[in-house]
mmCIF file as Biopython writes it, N, C-alpha, C and O atoms, coordinates in Angstrom:
data_model
#
loop_
_atom_site.group_PDB
_atom_site.id
_atom_site.type_symbol
_atom_site.label_atom_id
_atom_site.label_alt_id
_atom_site.label_comp_id
_atom_site.label_asym_id
_atom_site.label_entity_id
_atom_site.label_seq_id
_atom_site.pdbx_PDB_ins_code
_atom_site.Cartn_x
_atom_site.Cartn_y
_atom_site.Cartn_z
_atom_site.occupancy
_atom_site.B_iso_or_equiv
_atom_site.auth_seq_id
_atom_site.auth_asym_id
_atom_site.pdbx_PDB_model_num
ATOM 1   N N  . UNK A ? 1  ? 5.294  15.752  11.707  1.0 0.0 1  A 1 
ATOM 2   C CA . UNK A ? 1  ? 4.303  14.764  12.106  1.0 0.0 1  A 1 
ATOM 3   C C  . UNK A ? 1  ? 4.503  14.383  13.564  1.0 0.0 1  A 1 
ATOM 4   O O  . UNK A ? 1  ? 5.563  14.604  14.149  1.0 0.0 1  A 1 
ATOM 5   N N  . UNK A ? 2  ? 3.478  13.818  14.115  1.0 0.0 2  A 1 
ATOM 6   C CA . UNK A ? 2  ? 3.557  13.348  15.483  1.0 0.0 2  A 1 
ATOM 7   C C  . UNK A ? 2  ? 4.293  12.012  15.528  1.0 0.0 2  A 1 
ATOM 8   O O  . UNK A ? 2  ? 4.213  11.226  14.584  1.0 0.0 2  A 1 
ATOM 9   N N  . UNK A ? 3  ? 5.006  11.754  16.614  1.0 0.0 3  A 1 
ATOM 10  C CA . UNK A ? 3  ? 5.774  10.508  16.694  1.0 0.0 3  A 1 
ATOM 11  C C  . UNK A ? 3  ? 4.911  9.252   16.543  1.0 0.0 3  A 1 
ATOM 12  O O  . UNK A ? 3  ? 5.339  8.274   15.932  1.0 0.0 3  A 1 
ATOM 13  N N  . UNK A ? 4  ? 3.719  9.280   17.087  1.0 0.0 4  A 1 
ATOM 14  C CA . UNK A ? 4  ? 2.833  8.116   16.989  1.0 0.0 4  A 1 
ATOM 15  C C  . UNK A ? 4  ? 2.402  7.848   15.553  1.0 0.0 4  A 1 
ATOM 16  O O  . UNK A ? 4  ? 2.271  6.696   15.140  1.0 0.0 4  A 1 
ATOM 17  N N  . UNK A ? 5  ? 2.186  8.901   14.810  1.0 0.0 5  A 1 
ATOM 18  C CA . UNK A ? 5  ? 1.783  8.754   13.409  1.0 0.0 5  A 1 
ATOM 19  C C  . UNK A ? 5  ? 2.896  8.153   12.570  1.0 0.0 5  A 1 
ATOM 20  O O  . UNK A ? 5  ? 2.655  7.254   11.765  1.0 0.0 5  A 1 
ATOM 21  N N  . UNK A ? 6  ? 4.107  8.645   12.755  1.0 0.0 6  A 1 
ATOM 22  C CA . UNK A ? 6  ? 5.211  8.120   11.945  1.0 0.0 6  A 1 
ATOM 23  C C  . UNK A ? 6  ? 5.463  6.648   12.271  1.0 0.0 6  A 1 
ATOM 24  O O  . UNK A ? 6  ? 5.785  5.856   11.385  1.0 0.0 6  A 1 
ATOM 25  N N  . UNK A ? 7  ? 5.315  6.291   13.536  1.0 0.0 7  A 1 
ATOM 26  C CA . UNK A ? 7  ? 5.502  4.891   13.918  1.0 0.0 7  A 1 
ATOM 27  C C  . UNK A ? 7  ? 4.433  4.026   13.266  1.0 0.0 7  A 1 
ATOM 28  O O  . UNK A ? 7  ? 4.728  2.954   12.739  1.0 0.0 7  A 1 
ATOM 29  N N  . UNK A ? 8  ? 3.195  4.494   13.306  1.0 0.0 8  A 1 
ATOM 30  C CA . UNK A ? 8  ? 2.092  3.726   12.682  1.0 0.0 8  A 1 
ATOM 31  C C  . UNK A ? 8  ? 2.315  3.612   11.178  1.0 0.0 8  A 1 
ATOM 32  O O  . UNK A ? 8  ? 2.064  2.561   10.588  1.0 0.0 8  A 1 
ATOM 33  N N  . UNK A ? 9  ? 2.782  4.687   10.562  1.0 0.0 9  A 1 
ATOM 34  C CA . UNK A ? 9  ? 3.040  4.672   9.124   1.0 0.0 9  A 1 
ATOM 35  C C  . UNK A ? 9  ? 4.145  3.663   8.792   1.0 0.0 9  A 1 
ATOM 36  O O  . UNK A ? 9  ? 4.032  2.913   7.823   1.0 0.0 9  A 1 
ATOM 37  N N  . UNK A ? 10 ? 5.203  3.646   9.592   1.0 0.0 10 A 1 
ATOM 38  C CA . UNK A ? 10 ? 6.283  2.678   9.388   1.0 0.0 10 A 1 
ATOM 39  C C  . UNK A ? 10 ? 5.770  1.250   9.535   1.0 0.0 10 A 1 
ATOM 40  O O  . UNK A ? 10 ? 6.134  0.366   8.760   1.0 0.0 10 A 1 
ATOM 41  N N  . UNK A ? 11 ? 4.916  1.033   10.544  1.0 0.0 11 A 1 
ATOM 42  C CA . UNK A ? 11 ? 4.364  -0.306  10.756  1.0 0.0 11 A 1 
ATOM 43  C C  . UNK A ? 11 ? 3.505  -0.734  9.577   1.0 0.0 11 A 1 
ATOM 44  O O  . UNK A ? 11 ? 3.555  -1.892  9.161   1.0 0.0 11 A 1 
ATOM 45  N N  . UNK A ? 12 ? 2.717  0.190   9.033   1.0 0.0 12 A 1 
ATOM 46  C CA . UNK A ? 12 ? 1.882  -0.127  7.879   1.0 0.0 12 A 1 
ATOM 47  C C  . UNK A ? 12 ? 2.742  -0.422  6.656   1.0 0.0 12 A 1 
ATOM 48  O O  . UNK A ? 12 ? 2.445  -1.351  5.905   1.0 0.0 12 A 1 
ATOM 49  N N  . UNK A ? 13 ? 3.796  0.349   6.446   1.0 0.0 13 A 1 
ATOM 50  C CA . UNK A ? 13 ? 4.698  0.114   5.324   1.0 0.0 13 A 1 
ATOM 51  C C  . UNK A ? 13 ? 5.386  -1.232  5.459   1.0 0.0 13 A 1 
ATOM 52  O O  . UNK A ? 13 ? 5.536  -1.959  4.477   1.0 0.0 13 A 1 
ATOM 53  N N  . UNK A ? 14 ? 5.799  -1.562  6.658   1.0 0.0 14 A 1 
ATOM 54  C CA . UNK A ? 14 ? 6.459  -2.849  6.912   1.0 0.0 14 A 1 
ATOM 55  C C  . UNK A ? 14 ? 5.494  -4.005  6.637   1.0 0.0 14 A 1 
ATOM 56  O O  . UNK A ? 14 ? 5.876  -5.012  6.040   1.0 0.0 14 A 1 
ATOM 57  N N  . UNK A ? 15 ? 4.231  -3.853  7.081   1.0 0.0 15 A 1 
ATOM 58  C CA . UNK A ? 15 ? 3.231  -4.892  6.844   1.0 0.0 15 A 1 
ATOM 59  C C  . UNK A ? 15 ? 2.958  -5.036  5.346   1.0 0.0 15 A 1 
ATOM 60  O O  . UNK A ? 15 ? 2.810  -6.155  4.855   1.0 0.0 15 A 1 
ATOM 61  N N  . UNK A ? 16 ? 2.890  -3.928  4.618   1.0 0.0 16 A 1 
ATOM 62  C CA . UNK A ? 16 ? 2.670  -3.960  3.173   1.0 0.0 16 A 1 
ATOM 63  C C  . UNK A ? 16 ? 3.840  -4.665  2.472   1.0 0.0 16 A 1 
ATOM 64  O O  . UNK A ? 16 ? 3.630  -5.467  1.562   1.0 0.0 16 A 1 
ATOM 65  N N  . UNK A ? 17 ? 5.058  -4.364  2.897   1.0 0.0 17 A 1 
ATOM 66  C CA . UNK A ? 17 ? 6.252  -4.996  2.323   1.0 0.0 17 A 1 
ATOM 67  C C  . UNK A ? 17 ? 6.208  -6.513  2.560   1.0 0.0 17 A 1 
ATOM 68  O O  . UNK A ? 17 ? 6.490  -7.295  1.652   1.0 0.0 17 A 1 
ATOM 69  N N  . UNK A ? 18 ? 5.859  -6.916  3.769   1.0 0.0 18 A 1 
ATOM 70  C CA . UNK A ? 18 ? 5.794  -8.343  4.087   1.0 0.0 18 A 1 
ATOM 71  C C  . UNK A ? 18 ? 4.705  -9.030  3.265   1.0 0.0 18 A 1 
ATOM 72  O O  . UNK A ? 18 ? 4.887  -10.167 2.829   1.0 0.0 18 A 1 
ATOM 73  N N  . UNK A ? 19 ? 3.573  -8.352  3.048   1.0 0.0 19 A 1 
ATOM 74  C CA . UNK A ? 19 ? 2.488  -8.923  2.251   1.0 0.0 19 A 1 
ATOM 75  C C  . UNK A ? 19 ? 2.936  -9.136  0.808   1.0 0.0 19 A 1 
ATOM 76  O O  . UNK A ? 19 ? 2.678  -10.185 0.217   1.0 0.0 19 A 1 
ATOM 77  N N  . UNK A ? 20 ? 3.616  -8.123  0.241   1.0 0.0 20 A 1 
ATOM 78  C CA . UNK A ? 20 ? 4.121  -8.246  -1.128  1.0 0.0 20 A 1 
ATOM 79  C C  . UNK A ? 20 ? 5.151  -9.363  -1.233  1.0 0.0 20 A 1 
ATOM 80  O O  . UNK A ? 20 ? 5.170  -10.119 -2.204  1.0 0.0 20 A 1 
ATOM 81  N N  . UNK A ? 21 ? 5.999  -9.453  -0.227  1.0 0.0 21 A 1 
ATOM 82  C CA . UNK A ? 21 ? 7.032  -10.484 -0.205  1.0 0.0 21 A 1 
ATOM 83  C C  . UNK A ? 21 ? 6.401  -11.878 -0.162  1.0 0.0 21 A 1 
ATOM 84  O O  . UNK A ? 21 ? 6.857  -12.796 -0.844  1.0 0.0 21 A 1 
ATOM 85  N N  . UNK A ? 22 ? 5.353  -12.024 0.642   1.0 0.0 22 A 1 
ATOM 86  C CA . UNK A ? 22 ? 4.668  -13.302 0.749   1.0 0.0 22 A 1 
ATOM 87  C C  . UNK A ? 22 ? 3.991  -13.669 -0.570  1.0 0.0 22 A 1 
ATOM 88  O O  . UNK A ? 22 ? 4.028  -14.828 -0.984  1.0 0.0 22 A 1 
ATOM 89  N N  . UNK A ? 23 ? 3.366  -12.680 -1.238  1.0 0.0 23 A 1 
ATOM 90  C CA . UNK A ? 23 ? 2.729  -12.925 -2.526  1.0 0.0 23 A 1 
ATOM 91  C C  . UNK A ? 23 ? 3.749  -13.359 -3.576  1.0 0.0 23 A 1 
ATOM 92  O O  . UNK A ? 23 ? 3.488  -14.273 -4.359  1.0 0.0 23 A 1 
ATOM 93  N N  . UNK A ? 24 ? 4.904  -12.709 -3.591  1.0 0.0 24 A 1 
ATOM 94  C CA . UNK A ? 24 ? 5.948  -13.054 -4.555  1.0 0.0 24 A 1 
ATOM 95  C C  . UNK A ? 24 ? 6.460  -14.472 -4.296  1.0 0.0 24 A 1 
ATOM 96  O O  . UNK A ? 24 ? 6.720  -15.225 -5.234  1.0 0.0 24 A 1 
ATOM 97  N N  . UNK A ? 25 ? 6.600  -14.824 -3.044  1.0 0.0 25 A 1 
ATOM 98  C CA . UNK A ? 25 ? 7.068  -16.157 -2.683  1.0 0.0 25 A 1 
ATOM 99  C C  . UNK A ? 25 ? 6.066  -17.223 -3.134  1.0 0.0 25 A 1 
ATOM 100 O O  . UNK A ? 25 ? 6.458  -18.269 -3.652  1.0 0.0 25 A 1 
ATOM 101 N N  . UNK A ? 26 ? 4.778  -16.955 -2.934  1.0 0.0 26 A 1 
ATOM 102 C CA . UNK A ? 26 ? 3.747  -17.888 -3.366  1.0 0.0 26 A 1 
ATOM 103 C C  . UNK A ? 26 ? 3.724  -18.022 -4.893  1.0 0.0 26 A 1 
ATOM 104 O O  . UNK A ? 26 ? 3.551  -19.121 -5.420  1.0 0.0 26 A 1 
ATOM 105 N N  . UNK A ? 27 ? 3.897  -16.907 -5.594  1.0 0.0 27 A 1 
ATOM 106 C CA . UNK A ? 27 ? 3.895  -16.926 -7.058  1.0 0.0 27 A 1 
ATOM 107 C C  . UNK A ? 27 ? 5.064  -17.760 -7.579  1.0 0.0 27 A 1 
ATOM 108 O O  . UNK A ? 27 ? 4.898  -18.551 -8.507  1.0 0.0 27 A 1 
ATOM 109 N N  . UNK A ? 28 ? 6.245  -17.585 -6.983  1.0 0.0 28 A 1 
ATOM 110 C CA . UNK A ? 28 ? 7.410  -18.369 -7.391  1.0 0.0 28 A 1 
ATOM 111 C C  . UNK A ? 28 ? 7.207  -19.856 -7.084  1.0 0.0 28 A 1 
ATOM 112 O O  . UNK A ? 28 ? 7.633  -20.720 -7.851  1.0 0.0 28 A 1 
ATOM 113 N N  . UNK A ? 29 ? 6.565  -20.137 -5.979  1.0 0.0 29 A 1 
ATOM 114 C CA . UNK A ? 29 ? 6.290  -21.519 -5.605  1.0 0.0 29 A 1 
ATOM 115 C C  . UNK A ? 29 ? 5.363  -22.178 -6.633  1.0 0.0 29 A 1 
ATOM 116 O O  . UNK A ? 29 ? 5.563  -23.336 -7.000  1.0 0.0 29 A 1 
ATOM 117 N N  . UNK A ? 30 ? 4.351  -21.437 -7.094  1.0 0.0 30 A 1 
ATOM 118 C CA . UNK A ? 30 ? 3.430  -21.967 -8.095  1.0 0.0 30 A 1 
ATOM 119 C C  . UNK A ? 30 ? 4.135  -22.152 -9.440  1.0 0.0 30 A 1 
ATOM 120 O O  . UNK A ? 30 ? 3.906  -23.148 -10.126 1.0 0.0 30 A 1 
ATOM 121 N N  . UNK A ? 31 ? 4.994  -21.197 -9.821  1.0 0.0 31 A 1 
ATOM 122 C CA . UNK A ? 31 ? 5.737  -21.314 -11.073 1.0 0.0 31 A 1 
ATOM 123 C C  . UNK A ? 31 ? 6.651  -22.536 -11.038 1.0 0.0 31 A 1 
ATOM 124 O O  . UNK A ? 31 ? 6.766  -23.269 -12.020 1.0 0.0 31 A 1 
ATOM 125 N N  . UNK A ? 32 ? 7.289  -22.740 -9.908  1.0 0.0 32 A 1 
ATOM 126 C CA . UNK A ? 32 ? 8.200  -23.875 -9.771  1.0 0.0 32 A 1 
ATOM 127 C C  . UNK A ? 32 ? 7.432  -25.197 -9.856  1.0 0.0 32 A 1 
ATOM 128 O O  . UNK A ? 32 ? 7.926  -26.165 -10.433 1.0 0.0 32 A 1 
ATOM 129 N N  . UNK A ? 33 ? 6.242  -25.236 -9.291  1.0 0.0 33 A 1 
ATOM 130 C CA . UNK A ? 33 ? 5.438  -26.456 -9.323  1.0 0.0 33 A 1 
ATOM 131 C C  . UNK A ? 33 ? 4.975  -26.765 -10.749 1.0 0.0 33 A 1 
ATOM 132 O O  . UNK A ? 33 ? 4.755  -27.928 -11.086 1.0 0.0 33 A 1 
ATOM 133 N N  . UNK A ? 34 ? 4.826  -25.736 -11.588 1.0 0.0 34 A 1 
ATOM 134 C CA . UNK A ? 34 ? 4.355  -25.933 -12.949 1.0 0.0 34 A 1 
ATOM 135 C C  . UNK A ? 34 ? 5.438  -26.332 -13.933 1.0 0.0 34 A 1 
ATOM 136 O O  . UNK A ? 34 ? 5.131  -26.685 -15.072 1.0 0.0 34 A 1 
ATOM 137 N N  . UNK A ? 35 ? 6.682  -26.285 -13.526 1.0 0.0 35 A 1 
ATOM 138 C CA . UNK A ? 35 ? 7.784  -26.650 -14.418 1.0 0.0 35 A 1 
ATOM 139 C C  . UNK A ? 35 ? 7.865  -28.160 -14.573 1.0 0.0 35 A 1 
ATOM 140 O O  . UNK A ? 35 ? 7.593  -28.897 -13.626 1.0 0.0 35 A 1 
ATOM 141 N N  . UNK A ? 36 ? 8.238  -28.625 -15.761 1.0 0.0 36 A 1 
ATOM 142 C CA . UNK A ? 36 ? 8.413  -30.079 -15.917 1.0 0.0 36 A 1 
ATOM 143 C C  . UNK A ? 36 ? 9.666  -30.540 -15.165 1.0 0.0 36 A 1 
ATOM 144 O O  . UNK A ? 36 ? 10.657 -29.817 -15.065 1.0 0.0 36 A 1 
ATOM 145 N N  . UNK A ? 37 ? 9.588  -31.743 -14.649 1.0 0.0 37 A 1 
ATOM 146 C CA . UNK A ? 37 ? 10.730 -32.274 -13.903 1.0 0.0 37 A 1 
ATOM 147 C C  . UNK A ? 37 ? 11.794 -32.774 -14.871 1.0 0.0 37 A 1 
ATOM 148 O O  . UNK A ? 37 ? 11.486 -33.295 -15.944 1.0 0.0 37 A 1 
ATOM 149 N N  . UNK A ? 38 ? 13.048 -32.606 -14.472 1.0 0.0 38 A 1 
ATOM 150 C CA . UNK A ? 38 ? 14.154 -33.104 -15.294 1.0 0.0 38 A 1 
ATOM 151 C C  . UNK A ? 38 ? 14.329 -34.591 -15.059 1.0 0.0 38 A 1 
ATOM 152 O O  . UNK A ? 38 ? 14.094 -35.099 -13.963 1.0 0.0 38 A 1 
ATOM 153 N N  . UNK A ? 39 ? 14.743 -35.271 -16.104 1.0 0.0 39 A 1 
ATOM 154 C CA . UNK A ? 39 ? 15.047 -36.684 -16.005 1.0 0.0 39 A 1 
ATOM 155 C C  . UNK A ? 39 ? 16.469 -36.839 -15.464 1.0 0.0 39 A 1 
ATOM 156 O O  . UNK A ? 39 ? 17.296 -35.948 -15.656 1.0 0.0 39 A 1 
ATOM 157 N N  . UNK A ? 40 ? 16.765 -37.945 -14.796 1.0 0.0 40 A 1 
ATOM 158 C CA . UNK A ? 40 ? 18.128 -38.158 -14.307 1.0 0.0 40 A 1 
ATOM 159 C C  . UNK A ? 40 ? 19.132 -38.130 -15.463 1.0 0.0 40 A 1 
ATOM 160 O O  . UNK A ? 40 ? 18.921 -38.774 -16.491 1.0 0.0 40 A 1 
ATOM 161 N N  . UNK A ? 41 ? 20.199 -37.396 -15.292 1.0 0.0 41 A 1 
ATOM 162 C CA . UNK A ? 41 ? 21.229 -37.296 -16.310 1.0 0.0 41 A 1 
ATOM 163 C C  . UNK A ? 41 ? 20.989 -36.174 -17.307 1.0 0.0 41 A 1 
ATOM 164 O O  . UNK A ? 41 ? 21.873 -35.863 -18.105 1.0 0.0 41 A 1 
ATOM 165 N N  . UNK A ? 42 ? 19.825 -35.568 -17.278 1.0 0.0 42 A 1 
ATOM 166 C CA . UNK A ? 42 ? 19.517 -34.455 -18.183 1.0 0.0 42 A 1 
ATOM 167 C C  . UNK A ? 42 ? 20.198 -33.193 -17.651 1.0 0.0 42 A 1 
ATOM 168 O O  . UNK A ? 42 ? 20.154 -32.933 -16.448 1.0 0.0 42 A 1 
ATOM 169 N N  . UNK A ? 43 ? 20.828 -32.401 -18.533 1.0 0.0 43 A 1 
ATOM 170 C CA . UNK A ? 43 ? 21.526 -31.209 -18.047 1.0 0.0 43 A 1 
ATOM 171 C C  . UNK A ? 43 ? 20.551 -30.145 -17.553 1.0 0.0 43 A 1 
ATOM 172 O O  . UNK A ? 43 ? 19.407 -30.069 -18.002 1.0 0.0 43 A 1 
ATOM 173 N N  . UNK A ? 44 ? 21.019 -29.344 -16.639 1.0 0.0 44 A 1 
ATOM 174 C CA . UNK A ? 44 ? 20.234 -28.234 -16.104 1.0 0.0 44 A 1 
ATOM 175 C C  . UNK A ? 44 ? 20.035 -27.206 -17.216 1.0 0.0 44 A 1 
ATOM 176 O O  . UNK A ? 44 ? 21.026 -26.739 -17.779 1.0 0.0 44 A 1 
ATOM 177 N N  . UNK A ? 45 ? 18.799 -26.833 -17.558 1.0 0.0 45 A 1 
ATOM 178 C CA . UNK A ? 45 ? 18.569 -25.903 -18.666 1.0 0.0 45 A 1 
ATOM 179 C C  . UNK A ? 45 ? 19.148 -24.507 -18.416 1.0 0.0 45 A 1 
ATOM 180 O O  . UNK A ? 45 ? 19.416 -23.770 -19.364 1.0 0.0 45 A 1 
ATOM 181 N N  . UNK A ? 46 ? 19.341 -24.143 -17.149 1.0 0.0 46 A 1 
ATOM 182 C CA . UNK A ? 46 ? 19.900 -22.830 -16.844 1.0 0.0 46 A 1 
ATOM 183 C C  . UNK A ? 46 ? 21.378 -22.731 -17.209 1.0 0.0 46 A 1 
ATOM 184 O O  . UNK A ? 46 ? 21.873 -21.650 -17.529 1.0 0.0 46 A 1 
ATOM 185 N N  . UNK A ? 47 ? 22.075 -23.854 -17.159 1.0 0.0 47 A 1 
ATOM 186 C CA . UNK A ? 47 ? 23.514 -23.818 -17.417 1.0 0.0 47 A 1 
ATOM 187 C C  . UNK A ? 47 ? 23.916 -24.716 -18.590 1.0 0.0 47 A 1 
ATOM 188 O O  . UNK A ? 47 ? 25.099 -25.007 -18.769 1.0 0.0 47 A 1 
ATOM 189 N N  . UNK A ? 48 ? 22.949 -25.151 -19.381 1.0 0.0 48 A 1 
ATOM 190 C CA . UNK A ? 48 ? 23.223 -26.103 -20.468 1.0 0.0 48 A 1 
ATOM 191 C C  . UNK A ? 48 ? 24.159 -25.529 -21.526 1.0 0.0 48 A 1 
ATOM 192 O O  . UNK A ? 48 ? 24.970 -26.269 -22.082 1.0 0.0 48 A 1 
ATOM 193 N N  . UNK A ? 49 ? 24.072 -24.241 -21.817 1.0 0.0 49 A 1 
ATOM 194 C CA . UNK A ? 49 ? 24.860 -23.645 -22.900 1.0 0.0 49 A 1 
ATOM 195 C C  . UNK A ? 49 ? 26.190 -23.053 -22.435 1.0 0.0 49 A 1 
ATOM 196 O O  . UNK A ? 49 ? 26.919 -22.478 -23.243 1.0 0.0 49 A 1 
ATOM 197 N N  . UNK A ? 50 ? 26.509 -23.182 -21.183 1.0 0.0 50 A 1 
ATOM 198 C CA . UNK A ? 50 ? 27.754 -22.625 -20.660 1.0 0.0 50 A 1 
ATOM 199 C C  . UNK A ? 50 ? 28.903 -23.583 -20.970 1.0 0.0 50 A 1 
ATOM 200 O O  . UNK A ? 50 ? 28.813 -24.782 -20.708 1.0 0.0 50 A 1 
ATOM 201 N N  . UNK A ? 51 ? 29.968 -23.045 -21.522 1.0 0.0 51 A 1 
ATOM 202 C CA . UNK A ? 51 ? 31.148 -23.846 -21.858 1.0 0.0 51 A 1 
ATOM 203 C C  . UNK A ? 51 ? 32.235 -23.551 -20.841 1.0 0.0 51 A 1 
ATOM 204 O O  . UNK A ? 51 ? 32.661 -22.402 -20.722 1.0 0.0 51 A 1 
ATOM 205 N N  . UNK A ? 52 ? 32.701 -24.563 -20.095 1.0 0.0 52 A 1 
ATOM 206 C CA . UNK A ? 52 ? 33.748 -24.314 -19.121 1.0 0.0 52 A 1 
ATOM 207 C C  . UNK A ? 52 ? 35.079 -24.030 -19.809 1.0 0.0 52 A 1 
ATOM 208 O O  . UNK A ? 52 ? 35.332 -24.476 -20.929 1.0 0.0 52 A 1 
ATOM 209 N N  . UNK A ? 53 ? 35.897 -23.296 -19.127 1.0 0.0 53 A 1 
ATOM 210 C CA . UNK A ? 53 ? 37.221 -23.001 -19.675 1.0 0.0 53 A 1 
ATOM 211 C C  . UNK A ? 53 ? 37.609 -21.565 -19.363 1.0 0.0 53 A 1 
ATOM 212 O O  . UNK A ? 53 ? 36.890 -20.850 -18.665 1.0 0.0 53 A 1 
ATOM 213 N N  . UNK A ? 54 ? 38.749 -21.159 -19.887 1.0 0.0 54 A 1 
ATOM 214 C CA . UNK A ? 54 ? 39.217 -19.799 -19.576 1.0 0.0 54 A 1 
ATOM 215 C C  . UNK A ? 54 ? 38.283 -18.737 -20.188 1.0 0.0 54 A 1 
ATOM 216 O O  . UNK A ? 54 ? 37.664 -18.943 -21.232 1.0 0.0 54 A 1 
ATOM 217 N N  . UNK A ? 55 ? 38.216 -17.635 -19.510 1.0 0.0 55 A 1 
ATOM 218 C CA . UNK A ? 55 ? 37.380 -16.512 -19.951 1.0 0.0 55 A 1 
ATOM 219 C C  . UNK A ? 55 ? 38.097 -15.748 -21.048 1.0 0.0 55 A 1 
ATOM 220 O O  . UNK A ? 55 ? 39.326 -15.683 -21.074 1.0 0.0 55 A 1 
ATOM 221 N N  . UNK A ? 56 ? 37.332 -15.178 -21.942 1.0 0.0 56 A 1 
ATOM 222 C CA . UNK A ? 56 ? 37.915 -14.321 -22.989 1.0 0.0 56 A 1 
ATOM 223 C C  . UNK A ? 56 ? 38.402 -13.017 -22.349 1.0 0.0 56 A 1 
ATOM 224 O O  . UNK A ? 56 ? 37.799 -12.545 -21.386 1.0 0.0 56 A 1 
ATOM 225 N N  . UNK A ? 57 ? 39.486 -12.430 -22.872 1.0 0.0 57 A 1 
ATOM 226 C CA . UNK A ? 57 ? 39.978 -11.182 -22.289 1.0 0.0 57 A 1 
ATOM 227 C C  . UNK A ? 57 ? 38.954 -10.046 -22.450 1.0 0.0 57 A 1 
ATOM 228 O O  . UNK A ? 57 ? 38.219 -9.996  -23.436 1.0 0.0 57 A 1 
ATOM 229 N N  . UNK A ? 58 ? 38.921 -9.145  -21.474 1.0 0.0 58 A 1 
ATOM 230 C CA . UNK A ? 58 ? 37.977 -8.029  -21.515 1.0 0.0 58 A 1 
ATOM 231 C C  . UNK A ? 58 ? 38.376 -6.997  -22.551 1.0 0.0 58 A 1 
ATOM 232 O O  . UNK A ? 58 ? 37.506 -6.383  -23.168 1.0 0.0 58 A 1 
ATOM 233 N N  . UNK A ? 59 ? 39.667 -6.789  -22.758 1.0 0.0 59 A 1 
ATOM 234 C CA . UNK A ? 59 ? 40.102 -5.728  -23.673 1.0 0.0 59 A 1 
ATOM 235 C C  . UNK A ? 59 ? 40.876 -6.287  -24.829 1.0 0.0 59 A 1 
ATOM 236 O O  . UNK A ? 59 ? 41.318 -5.535  -25.697 1.0 0.0 59 A 1 
#
C-alpha cells in the first residue's frame, strides 16, 4: 500500500476506536445513573458477601 493510504487507514481506525470508547463510557454513565442509591451504613453490594480472613490453601 501507499504510505498515505496506510496513514489514513490508521487515522480512521483510531477515530473508530475513540467513537466506540465514547459510546461505552456514555452507556456506563447511564447505567450508573439508573442504579438505586445506597443508604448511609448500607454495605456495598459488590463486596457484601466477602468474608475477611485468611485465604484457603490452593492445594
